[in-house]
PLY file of the C-alpha trace (Angstrom):
ply
format ascii 1.0
element vertex 145
property float x
property float y
property float z
element edge 144
property int vertex1
property int vertex2
end_header
131.82 106.37 37.55
131.14 107.02 41.15
131.18 110.66 42.04
132.82 112.06 45.11
129.41 112.78 46.66
128.28 109.14 46.19
131.50 107.91 47.83
130.88 110.15 50.87
127.26 108.88 51.14
128.40 105.22 51.04
131.04 105.95 53.66
128.39 107.67 55.90
126.04 104.67 55.54
128.79 102.27 56.61
129.73 104.56 59.48
126.10 104.73 60.70
125.72 100.95 60.53
129.05 100.43 62.29
128.20 102.80 65.15
124.78 101.16 65.56
126.36 97.70 65.77
128.96 98.95 68.23
126.30 100.47 70.51
124.18 97.31 70.27
127.18 95.18 71.22
128.18 97.41 74.13
124.71 97.73 75.66
123.77 94.17 74.83
120.36 92.80 74.25
118.71 92.69 77.64
115.32 91.11 77.64
113.22 92.50 80.45
109.84 90.89 80.88
107.45 91.91 83.59
104.50 89.67 84.37
101.31 91.13 85.76
99.43 89.22 88.43
95.76 90.07 88.72
93.78 89.19 91.80
90.24 89.81 92.96
89.65 89.75 96.72
86.06 89.17 97.77
84.96 89.59 101.39
81.54 88.21 102.27
79.81 88.92 105.56
77.51 85.95 106.21
76.57 87.32 109.64
74.05 89.92 110.77
76.79 92.03 112.40
78.48 94.99 110.78
82.21 94.53 110.21
84.90 97.21 109.98
88.58 97.26 110.71
91.45 99.39 111.88
93.34 101.08 110.36
90.39 102.45 108.48
90.08 101.66 104.80
87.52 103.41 102.64
84.94 101.05 101.16
85.53 98.35 103.76
82.56 98.58 106.05
80.46 95.48 105.64
76.93 95.55 106.88
75.21 92.27 107.71
74.95 89.96 104.68
77.07 92.38 102.62
79.94 91.82 100.14
82.90 93.97 99.12
85.49 93.37 96.37
88.98 94.70 95.71
91.02 94.11 92.56
94.79 94.36 92.44
97.37 94.10 89.69
100.95 93.63 90.81
104.23 92.55 89.24
105.04 88.88 89.64
106.67 85.82 88.16
105.78 84.16 84.87
104.00 81.39 86.77
102.84 82.85 90.07
101.56 80.45 92.72
98.29 81.83 94.14
99.29 80.83 97.68
102.30 83.17 97.49
100.14 86.29 97.31
98.99 88.18 100.37
95.75 89.96 101.04
95.67 93.66 100.14
93.97 94.19 103.51
96.32 94.28 106.48
94.07 95.17 109.41
95.28 95.08 112.97
91.81 94.96 114.55
88.49 93.76 113.15
85.35 95.20 114.73
82.16 93.13 114.85
79.23 95.39 115.67
79.82 97.95 118.40
81.57 95.96 121.11
83.41 92.88 119.77
86.98 93.01 118.46
89.43 90.56 116.94
93.05 91.66 117.24
95.17 90.27 114.44
98.77 89.31 115.00
101.22 86.57 114.06
99.15 84.19 116.20
95.81 85.27 114.68
96.31 85.67 110.92
92.62 85.59 110.04
92.78 87.85 106.95
96.55 87.73 106.43
96.83 84.00 105.74
95.56 83.03 102.27
94.92 79.49 103.51
91.78 81.03 105.09
90.50 81.97 101.63
88.80 79.97 98.91
91.18 80.36 95.96
90.09 80.03 92.36
92.44 80.23 89.38
90.76 82.26 86.64
93.68 82.13 84.20
97.43 82.35 84.12
98.40 84.83 86.86
94.73 85.68 87.42
93.22 84.59 90.73
90.11 85.07 92.83
90.17 84.92 96.64
87.02 84.67 98.74
86.91 85.18 102.50
83.71 84.62 104.45
83.10 86.23 107.81
81.04 83.74 109.79
79.33 83.49 113.17
82.33 81.36 114.21
84.62 84.39 113.69
82.36 86.46 115.92
82.24 83.75 118.60
86.06 83.95 118.89
86.09 87.75 119.20
86.59 89.49 122.54
84.94 92.56 124.03
86.65 95.74 122.79
88.70 97.71 125.32
0 1
1 2
2 3
3 4
4 5
5 6
6 7
7 8
8 9
9 10
10 11
11 12
12 13
13 14
14 15
15 16
16 17
17 18
18 19
19 20
20 21
21 22
22 23
23 24
24 25
25 26
26 27
27 28
28 29
29 30
30 31
31 32
32 33
33 34
34 35
35 36
36 37
37 38
38 39
39 40
40 41
41 42
42 43
43 44
44 45
45 46
46 47
47 48
48 49
49 50
50 51
51 52
52 53
53 54
54 55
55 56
56 57
57 58
58 59
59 60
60 61
61 62
62 63
63 64
64 65
65 66
66 67
67 68
68 69
69 70
70 71
71 72
72 73
73 74
74 75
75 76
76 77
77 78
78 79
79 80
80 81
81 82
82 83
83 84
84 85
85 86
86 87
87 88
88 89
89 90
90 91
91 92
92 93
93 94
94 95
95 96
96 97
97 98
98 99
99 100
100 101
101 102
102 103
103 104
104 105
105 106
106 107
107 108
108 109
109 110
110 111
111 112
112 113
113 114
114 115
115 116
116 117
117 118
118 119
119 120
120 121
121 122
122 123
123 124
124 125
125 126
126 127
127 128
128 129
129 130
130 131
131 132
132 133
133 134
134 135
135 136
136 137
137 138
138 139
139 140
140 141
141 142
142 143
143 144
């Protein structure tokens, strides 16, 4: 014979299961997947000039023949195209030495446009971008005002 206490416990179990199913049905099963995109940005100064930019960014002052790296991890798509990413550096002016400047704009996208970078796919959503400052970049720069 089932006692009154056992009947109440069975009823409570069914009630708990029923409420859980009801809540699951109401809220639904929403699958949220975020994909991380890792990128390493390497800037190589192949010239003898020092290179800095405005607005100032700590750790981005390249002496002649120097290299600096930045790593970023951002949210992206399951299959991110490396050409869809943008440089973490958004300078408005690049300084070469003490008196040459390169003003960046929509017409001069030197560091903004990833087509100016060597792009290497390390793995799925893991990319490496290399930009080389060359004597040609300096030859296009103007005297700072």
